[in-house]
N, C-alpha and C positions, 0 to 999 in steps of 0.2 A: 582450584575448584573444578570438578568434572562437569560435563554438560548436564548430567543427571542431578548433581547437587545444585547447580545454578537454576535448573528448572524448578526443583522443589522449593527453593527459597523464593523465587519469583512467584510461584503458584500460591504459596502461603501469604505473601504480601498482597498480591492482587485480590485474593479472597477477603482478606481482612479490611481492605480499603474499598470494596466494590460499591459502597454507597456514594463514593465520590465520582465514580466514572461510569457505572452501569445505569445510565439514565439518558434522557433526551433533553437537550438544553431548551428546545422550543416549548416543552411542557410547562416551564416555570414562568409565572408572572413576577415572582419575587425570588431573590437569591435564597437558596434552600439550606445553606449551612451557616447557622448563626455564629459558630466558633471561628469562621473565616471572614465574617462580614466586615469587621473593623479593618482588617488588612486590605481586603479587596475594594472596599468603598473609598479607600484613600488613593486608588489608582486612577489616573486620567486615561482617556481612550488611547492616547499615544503610548502611555506606559504599558497598558494591556497589550497592545500590538507588539511593542518591543520585547516584553517578556515572552509572548507567544512564539516569537521567532528564535528564542534562545533556550534550549532545553535545560542546559546547566543552570541558567539563571532561574528558571521555573522551580527546579529542585531547591535551590537556595532560598527562594522567596517563601516557599510553603513548608520547609522542613521543621520550622519551629512550631508550626500549628498542627502538623501531622507527623509526629516523631519518627514513624517507620520510614519516612522518605529519605532519611539519612542513609539507608541501605541501597537506595535505587541507583545512584551513579555507579557503584561497583557491580551491582547485579545486571545492569544494562550495558556494561562496558564490554566491547569486543576488540580484540587485537586487530591491527591493520595488516593486511597482506601486502606489505610494502614491496614494490618492484619498480624498476625503471620503466617509465611509460614507453611502449613500443611506438615508433613512428612508422607510417606507411606511405608509400608513393601515392601521388595524387590520383592515380587510376584505381586504387583500392578505396580511398576515402571520398572520392568524388560522389556527390549526391547525399552524403550523410550530414545532416544539418545540426548546427548549434552544439549544445552540450552532449548530444547523442554520440558524436565522434569521440569525445574524451571519455565518456562512459565505456564505450567499446574498447578503446585503447587500454584503459585501466583494467577492464574485465579480462581481456586477453593476456595482459601482462601478469595478472595474478594467477592464471591457470597453471597447473602443473603440466605444461605442454610438452609434447614429444611428437614422434611420427605416428602415433596410434591413430587409426581411422576415427573420424568424428561423426556422431549423429547430432545434428542441430535441430532442436525441437521448436516448433512455432517460429519458423525462420524468417518470415516476411520475405524480403528480397535476398536474404542470405548475406547481409553485411558481415555478421559475426563469422559465419562459415567461411567467407572469402578471406577474412583476416587469418583465420586458423589454417586455411589451405596455404596461404602465402607464407605462414610461419613454419610450414613443413609437415602438416598433417598429411598422411599418405592418401587419404580420400575423405571427402566430406559428403554426407548424405543429409540433405536439408528437407525437413518435413514442414509443409505449410498448407493452410486451409484454402487460400485463394489461388485459383489457377493462374490468374494474370500475374501475380507476384512470382509464382513458380517460373513462369515463362520469362519474365524479366530477369530474374536471378540466374536462370540457366543461360540466357543470352550473354549476360555480363561475364559469367564464369568462363564461357567458351571463348569470348573475345580476349579475356585476360589469361587464357591458358591454364586455368585452375582446375584441379581434379575434383569436380563437384557434380552431384546428381540431385535433382529435386524430385520430390514426390508430393502430389496433392492428396491431402487426407484430412478428414474431420477427426481429430485425435480423441474426441469424446465419444464418438459413435462408431467409427470405422475400425476394423480389425487391424491393429498396428503393432501387436506384440512381436511379429516377425522382423520388424525393423531393428530390434534390439538383439545384440550378440554379446558374448563374453568379452571378446577382444575389441572393445570400443571405448571411446571417451564420449559419453553422452553429456551435452551441454544445453542449458536453457537459461536465457537471460530475460528476466521480467515476464515469464509466462504466468498468466493470471489464475488464481484459485485452483479449480479442479484440473486445469491444464497442467500445472506443475505437479499436482498430486498424482495424476495418471502417469506422468513422466517418471516419477520416483518408483511407482508401483511396477511399471513394466521393466524399468532398468534393473531394479533389484531382483525381480523375478527371473530375469535372464542372466543374472550374475555378471552384469556389465562391469568391467574392471574399474572404470573411473566415471564418477558422476559429479558434475559441477552445475550448480543452479543458483540463481538469484530470484527468490520468490517475489510476487507482486499481487496486489488486489486479492487478498485472501478470501474474500466473500463471493467472488464471481463464479458462476456455474455450480454453486454448492447449495445444499439445503440451508434454510434460515437458521436452524440450530446446528452449531458447529459439531462436526463429527471428528473426534480426535484420531490421530494416526498411530501414535506410539502407545504402548501399554501404560506408561507413566501418565500420559495426558488423559487416557481413558479412565484412569483411577482418580482423576482430579474431581473436586466438588464444584469447580467453576463451570457454569453453564453459559456459554457464549452464543450470541446471536449475530446476524449480519451487522446490526448496529454497532456492536462491540468490535467486530473485525474491521469495520470502516474507520473506527477511531484509530486503529493502528496505522492508518494511511494519512492521518491529518497533520503530520509534520511535513511541511512543504518548503520548497525553496521560496524565498520572499517574493511576493507578487509585486509587479509594478504598481505605482501609486494609483494609476487610473483603474487598474483591475480591482485593487483593494477598495477604492471608492465605490465602484459599481457593485461589489459584493455587499457593502454596507447598505446601499440603497435597496438591493434585492431583499436582504434580511428584514429591513425596516418595513418594506411594503408587504411582505408576506405576513409579518407579525401584525401590521396594521390591519390587513384584511382579516386576519384571524380574530382580532378584537372586534371588528365590525360584525363578523359572522356570529360571534358569541353574543353580541348585543341583540342581533336580530332573532337568533334561534333560542337563546337561553341556555344552550349547551356550553359547558365550560371546558370540554375536552379539546385539545389541539387537534386540528385536522389538516393534513398536508395538502398542498396544491401541486399539481404536476409541474414538471420542468417546462420551460418555454424559452424561446429565443431571447437573448439578452437585450435585443433591440427594444422590447416593450418597456424596459426600465429607463429608456430615454424619452418615453412619453410622459404621461401624467399618472399620479397615484389613482385618480378616479378611473382612468382607462384600464389600469391593471385590475382594480376591484371589479370593474364590469366584466372583464375577461374571466377572472377567478370565480365570480358569482355564477357565470354561465357554466363553468366546469363543475361546480358543486350544486347546480340547479337551485340556486338561491335567488330570491327576488329581493332586491335592495329597495327600501322605501325612498321616495323622492325627497323626503325631508332630511336624509342622512347628511351630517356635517363631516365631509371627508377629511378636513383639516384636523378635526378632533382625533380621528382614528389614526391619521398619519403621525400625529404627535405621540399617541400611545405606542405606536409601532417603534418610533425612535427611542422612547424610554425603555421599551421591552428589549430592544436590540442591545442596550447597555447591559441588561441582566443576562441575556443570552451569551454575549461575548464573555462575560465574567464566569458564567457556568462552564462554558467551553474551556476557558483558561484553566479551571480546576481539572476538568476531564483530561486536558492535554498533558497534565503532569504525568499521566499514566500511558500515553500513546506509545512511546518507545518500548515500555515494559511489556505491553500487550504484544507488540510485534516480536520482541525477543522471545516471549513465551511461545508464540506460534512457530517461529523459526526453530526453537529448540525441540518442539514437538516433531518437526520434520527431521531434524538431525538425529534425535533419539530413535525415530522410526527406522532410519537407515542403519543406525548402530545396532539395533535389535536384529537386523537382517545380516549382520556379519561384517559391516563396513567399519573401517577406521575413518572417523569424521572430524573435520574441523569447521568452525564457524568464525569467520572473520569479515571485516569490511574490505571492499576492493577499491573504493574511491571516496573522495571527500563528500560530505553531505551537501555541499553547495552544488555538486553536479547532479546528485539525486539522493533524496533521503532513503530510497530503496537500494541501499548500497551494501547489503549483506550477501556474502558468498558462502554457500555450503559446499564443501568439497568432501567427497567420500571415495575411498579406494579399497579394493579387495587386495590384500597382500597374500603371500604364499601361506601365511599363518592363518588368515581368515577365510581364504577361498575354499 
């Protein structure tokens, strides 16, 4: 199946199933899909959490109720760019914490690396660039927003004798097109939203020979209504918003038990306050409350409601029974978790749709493009690598 064929099939499936995923879980007081109720009602909270952490199991659980789901595993499958993990001396890997080091090792191992000069986009301290310089890149030019990170990265490169140059730039507003040349390998690991879109635009406009990127956070720095990149996606009848793009990011590495418990408390309290607000105002529409330090969820539900009421300029009657609304929040959290479970069936499909839009965009600009995974999902669910190259035939 070609990239275009895969996109068309995914596009058709997502449009036909949009009533299951193009919604907001917090909007529902009751589970909204009667045809799924029997199956979902039989699940304990532990079973919901277990299913939510296993995409293949999610497909299997729901495919007898939503028949088109039988197509999803094949449509969402990507080949792995298997390569031996490159190991680096301690002075290269020093300061790179946790799973990030393994992500970088697998990303660099998966690249079609050679001695071509490298442009590193949204570089941070230049960890990726230093690895590529160590691997033999003739020169690495690292572009980063924060001047302090540029200075730290330049200092490390100098100490380690690596051919690197840092430039400070806001890539969304500064003139950066001159950074891109034909004889370059342009790389971007986990550049968010418009950051990687601008990267692809500049690189392809310049006829940059090699482009390698792993997209992330598709909604950031972009309009609320998704603006497709490829002609094929522009012709799609799907209308995606930030809410839908965020769904693509909701496959995560399993959180520690403490974090999962805190998340449950937060959802219950937010939903409990929403029930209180509805009771006081008579409005039945869900209204979100701003983010706040997680420390508040170690206090009391009453304290949270007092804070949230202040944010929404709501006066809470003295006679309010907080325990009643906390209980309602706990019950609604069970509904929310189960609505999210159904939506999560489609999270990888939406991400693949978005990635294929980017791949087709580059293909339309004359590149030979592959889309593969570069590491295991346990390291990061954002494990997709788009590689594009201009050959003598397409240049």
